[in-house]
C-alpha positions in Angstrom: 44.9 5.6 41.5 46.3 8.5 43.5 45.8 12.0 42.1 46.5 15.4 43.6 43.4 17.5 42.9 43.4 21.2 44.0 46.2 20.4 46.5 44.4 17.4 48.0 45.4 13.8 47.5 42.5 11.8 46.2 42.2 8.0 45.9 40.1 7.0 42.9 39.2 4.0 40.8 40.8 4.1 37.4 39.6 7.1 35.5 40.5 7.4 31.8 40.4 11.0 30.8 40.0 14.5 32.3 36.5 14.6 31.0 35.7 11.3 32.8 37.2 12.7 36.0 35.1 15.8 35.8 32.0 13.7 35.3 32.9 11.6 38.3 32.9 14.7 40.5 29.8 16.1 38.9 31.6 19.1 37.6 29.7 21.0 34.9 32.1 22.0 32.1 30.6 25.4 31.8 32.8 28.0 33.5 35.9 26.1 34.6 39.6 25.9 33.8 41.6 22.7 34.2 45.3 22.5 34.7 46.8 19.0 34.2 50.4 18.5 35.3 51.2 22.2 34.9 49.5 22.6 31.5 46.3 24.5 31.1 44.0 22.4 28.9 41.6 23.7 26.3 38.1 22.4 26.7 38.4 20.3 23.6 41.4 18.5 25.0 39.6 17.2 28.1 38.2 14.1 26.2 41.7 13.1 24.8 43.9 13.9 27.9 44.6 10.7 29.8 44.7 10.8 33.6 47.3 8.6 35.2 48.4 7.7 38.7 50.3 10.5 40.3 48.9 13.3 38.1 48.3 16.8 39.5 45.2 18.7 38.5 43.8 22.1 39.4 40.2 22.7 38.7 39.1 26.3 39.0 35.5 27.6 38.8 35.0 31.1 37.5 32.6 33.3 39.5 31.1 36.5 38.1 30.2 39.5 40.1 30.8 43.1 40.5 
């Protein structure tokens, strides 16, 4: 499966959902936002949103500071 993640093409084994993809990369679901094919997903949508060959994802980490 080929995905475009944060502008980089990634070759992965079959991944079923956004949640599974995040787990594959070891991303903690705490302070992140996920855009899937141009749609910003709510955290509760990660488990039900299927990932398919050719999908585009942006995964953004929030960083606090002052």
